[in-house]
C-alpha positions as CSV (number, residue, x, y, z in Angstrom):
1,X,-14.4,-3.7,-13.6
2,X,-12.5,-6.5,-12.3
3,X,-12.3,-7.1,-8.0
4,X,-8.6,-6.5,-7.7
5,X,-8.4,-7.7,-4.3
6,X,-9.8,-11.0,-5.5
7,X,-7.3,-10.7,-8.1
8,X,-4.5,-9.9,-5.8
9,X,-5.4,-13.0,-3.4
10,X,-5.3,-15.2,-6.7
11,X,-2.0,-13.8,-7.5
12,X,-1.2,-15.3,-4.0
13,X,-3.2,-18.8,-3.7
14,X,-5.4,-21.2,-6.3
15,X,-9.3,-20.1,-5.6
16,X,-11.9,-22.3,-6.6
17,X,-14.6,-20.8,-7.9
18,X,-17.2,-21.0,-4.7
19,X,-14.1,-19.0,-2.6
20,X,-13.9,-16.4,-5.7
21,X,-17.7,-16.1,-5.5
22,X,-17.7,-15.8,-1.2
23,X,-14.9,-12.6,-2.1
24,X,-17.3,-10.9,-4.4
25,X,-20.5,-11.3,-2.0
26,X,-18.2,-10.2,0.8
27,X,-16.6,-7.4,-1.4
28,X,-20.5,-6.4,-2.9
29,X,-21.4,-2.8,-1.7
30,X,-18.5,-1.2,-0.6
31,X,-18.7,2.3,0.5
32,X,-17.8,5.8,-1.4
33,X,-15.9,8.1,1.0
34,X,-14.1,11.5,0.4
35,X,-10.6,11.9,0.5
36,X,-9.1,12.4,3.7
37,X,-11.4,10.9,5.7
38,X,-10.5,8.8,8.9
39,X,-11.7,5.2,8.5
40,X,-10.9,4.2,11.8
41,X,-8.9,7.0,14.1
42,X,-6.2,6.1,16.7
43,X,-7.3,4.5,20.4
44,X,-10.9,3.3,18.5
45,X,-12.1,-0.1,19.2
46,X,-11.0,-2.4,16.2
47,X,-14.0,-2.9,13.6
48,X,-14.4,-4.9,10.4
49,X,-11.3,-5.8,7.9
50,X,-11.0,-2.7,5.3
51,X,-10.7,-3.8,1.7
52,X,-10.0,-0.7,-0.3
53,X,-11.1,-1.1,-4.0
54,X,-10.9,1.9,-5.5
55,X,-8.8,4.5,-4.7
56,X,-5.2,5.4,-1.9
57,X,-5.6,5.6,1.5
58,X,-2.6,5.4,4.1
59,X,-1.7,4.3,8.4
60,X,-0.6,6.8,10.2
61,X,0.5,7.9,13.4
62,X,0.3,11.2,14.9
63,X,3.0,12.2,17.0
64,X,2.3,14.2,20.7
65,X,4.0,17.3,19.4
66,X,1.6,17.0,15.9
67,X,3.7,15.6,13.8
68,X,2.8,12.7,11.6
69,X,4.3,9.4,10.3
70,X,3.1,7.8,7.6
71,X,3.1,3.8,8.2
72,X,1.8,2.6,4.9
73,X,0.1,2.9,1.9
74,X,-2.9,1.1,0.4
75,X,-3.8,1.2,-3.1
76,X,-7.2,-1.1,-5.0
77,X,-6.7,-4.9,-3.5
78,X,-5.4,-4.2,0.0
79,X,-7.2,-4.6,3.1
80,X,-5.9,-3.9,6.8
81,X,-4.7,-5.9,9.7
82,X,-6.2,-9.3,9.2
83,X,-5.5,-9.4,13.5
84,X,-6.4,-6.1,14.5
85,X,-9.9,-7.5,16.2
86,X,-7.5,-8.9,18.8
87,X,-6.6,-5.9,20.2
88,X,-8.3,-3.4,22.7
89,X,-7.6,-0.4,20.5
90,X,-6.1,0.7,17.8
91,X,-2.5,1.8,17.5
92,X,-2.8,3.9,14.6
93,X,-5.3,5.4,12.5
94,X,-6.2,4.7,8.8
95,X,-7.5,7.6,6.6
96,X,-8.3,8.3,2.3
97,X,-5.5,9.3,0.1
98,X,-8.3,9.7,-2.5
99,X,-12.0,9.0,-2.6
100,X,-12.3,6.0,-2.6
101,X,-14.0,2.9,-2.5
102,X,-13.7,0.7,0.9
103,X,-16.1,-2.7,1.7
104,X,-16.1,-4.2,5.1
105,X,-15.5,-7.5,5.8
106,X,-17.2,-7.8,9.6
107,X,-14.5,-9.8,11.6
108,X,-16.8,-12.6,12.6
109,X,-17.5,-13.3,9.1
110,X,-13.8,-13.2,8.3
111,X,-13.0,-15.8,11.2
112,X,-15.6,-18.6,8.8
113,X,-14.4,-17.6,5.6
114,X,-11.2,-18.2,6.4
115,X,-11.5,-21.4,8.9
116,X,-14.1,-22.7,5.6
117,X,-12.0,-21.8,2.2
118,X,-8.5,-22.7,2.7
119,X,-7.2,-20.6,-0.2
120,X,-8.7,-17.8,1.2
121,X,-6.9,-18.4,4.0
122,X,-3.5,-18.9,2.5
123,X,-4.3,-15.9,0.5
124,X,-4.6,-13.4,3.5
125,X,-2.0,-15.3,5.7
126,X,-0.1,-14.6,2.5
127,X,-0.6,-11.2,1.9
128,X,-0.3,-10.2,5.8
129,X,3.7,-11.7,5.6
130,X,4.0,-9.4,2.4
131,X,2.8,-6.0,4.2
132,X,5.1,-7.0,7.4
133,X,8.1,-7.6,5.0
134,X,7.3,-4.2,2.8
135,X,7.3,-2.2,6.9
136,X,10.5,-3.8,7.2
137,X,11.8,-2.9,4.0
138,X,10.4,1.3,5.4
139,X,12.2,0.6,8.7
140,X,15.3,0.1,7.2
141,X,14.8,2.8,4.8
142,X,14.4,5.1,7.6
143,X,17.6,3.7,9.5
144,X,19.9,3.1,7.4
145,X,19.0,4.5,3.7
146,X,20.5,8.3,2.8
147,X,17.7,10.4,2.0
148,X,18.4,9.8,-1.8
149,X,18.1,6.1,-1.6
150,X,15.3,6.3,0.6
151,X,13.0,8.3,-2.0
152,X,14.3,5.6,-4.8
153,X,13.3,2.2,-2.9
154,X,9.8,4.0,-1.9
155,X,9.3,5.0,-6.0
156,X,10.4,1.4,-6.9
157,X,8.0,-0.1,-4.6
158,X,4.9,2.2,-5.0
159,X,5.3,1.5,-8.9
160,X,5.5,-1.8,-8.5
161,X,2.9,-3.0,-6.0
162,X,0.7,-0.6,-8.9
163,X,1.9,-3.3,-11.4
164,X,0.9,-5.8,-9.5
165,X,-2.6,-4.7,-9.1
166,X,-3.1,-3.6,-12.6
167,X,-3.1,0.4,-12.0
168,X,-0.4,0.7,-14.6
169,X,1.5,-0.9,-17.1
170,X,4.1,2.0,-18.4
171,X,6.7,3.6,-16.2
172,X,4.5,6.7,-16.1
173,X,1.7,6.1,-13.7
174,X,-0.7,8.2,-11.6
175,X,0.4,8.8,-8.0
176,X,-1.6,10.3,-6.1
177,X,0.9,11.8,-3.3
178,X,1.6,15.7,-2.6
179,X,5.0,15.8,-1.1
180,X,3.6,16.5,2.0
181,X,1.8,13.3,2.4
182,X,5.9,11.7,1.2
183,X,7.6,13.6,3.0
184,X,5.5,12.3,6.4
185,X,6.4,8.9,5.0
186,X,10.0,9.2,4.6
187,X,10.8,11.1,7.4
188,X,11.7,14.3,5.6
189,X,11.0,18.2,6.0
190,X,9.3,19.0,2.2
191,X,11.9,21.4,1.7
192,X,14.6,18.3,2.2
193,X,12.6,16.3,0.0
194,X,11.7,18.7,-2.9
195,X,15.7,18.6,-2.5
196,X,16.0,15.2,-2.8
197,X,13.5,15.2,-6.4
198,X,15.6,17.5,-7.8
199,X,18.5,15.3,-7.4
200,X,17.1,12.6,-9.0
201,X,15.3,14.2,-11.8
202,X,19.1,16.2,-12.7
203,X,20.3,12.3,-12.5
204,X,17.8,11.3,-15.3
205,X,16.8,8.1,-13.3
206,X,12.7,9.5,-12.3
207,X,10.5,12.8,-12.2
208,X,7.6,13.1,-10.1
209,X,5.0,15.7,-11.9
210,X,1.4,16.9,-11.3
211,X,0.8,13.7,-9.9
212,X,2.4,10.9,-11.9
213,X,5.5,9.6,-11.8
214,X,8.0,8.9,-14.9
215,X,10.4,6.2,-14.4
216,X,12.9,7.8,-17.2
217,X,15.8,5.3,-16.6
218,X,14.5,1.8,-14.1
219,X,18.5,0.6,-14.3
220,X,19.3,3.8,-12.8
221,X,16.5,4.1,-10.2
222,X,17.3,0.9,-8.9
223,X,20.7,1.4,-8.7
224,X,20.3,4.1,-6.7
225,X,17.8,3.1,-4.5
226,X,19.8,-0.6,-4.0
227,X,15.9,-2.2,-5.0
228,X,15.9,-5.6,-4.4
229,X,11.8,-6.2,-5.0
230,X,12.4,-9.9,-3.4
231,X,10.0,-8.4,-0.3
232,X,7.1,-8.0,-2.5
233,X,7.1,-11.5,-3.6
234,X,6.7,-10.9,-7.4
235,X,9.0,-11.0,-9.4
236,X,8.0,-8.6,-12.0
237,X,11.5,-7.1,-13.1
238,X,11.7,-6.9,-17.2
239,X,8.0,-7.7,-17.3
240,X,8.7,-11.3,-16.0
């Protein structure tokens, strides 16, 4: 099985054979976690860089009233914040959504890797910039997009990200996210989200059922969302 972390970084920079070998060694012994396992919690001292090799995870915050806001989804190939180790304490938590294989790279080892290997450093920095661009897209959705646009936009993003790392080649793909989890990432109640999902299904754009997202009319879904994948920096529309 390919290492999706290396595959992802290879898409951002030209990695030498030596750099690929260094990354393989750094992620060679991932730990296995069950679903809903907190890799790190808000308030904890920042630890190593987490690299998701299999499964899905999410970043989230818990509000004083107990409500949860999902801040980002992490799928195979993704890593956590590069510079979180500079902070005294974590300002959010990271939890697995599905059973997952997660490698850990100690901060000092990551610093040395990036210092000694320009290709790895460039790829890691570009990956972080894209993560920040994704966060800006989410903020825009929460602040200015209508509910149906917000849901459609997230579905477009998750599908393209899954294609980027080889999780799917066709519009139907496994989306291991419950409606409650999606609602927490979209700032909606599950009831409201369910109504929006029915509206999208009635439009003929997409269907979400039994853990799979089926994009029936990509052009229509993109139009509803007003989606422009520029912030993902991978031009994959129409198979390009």
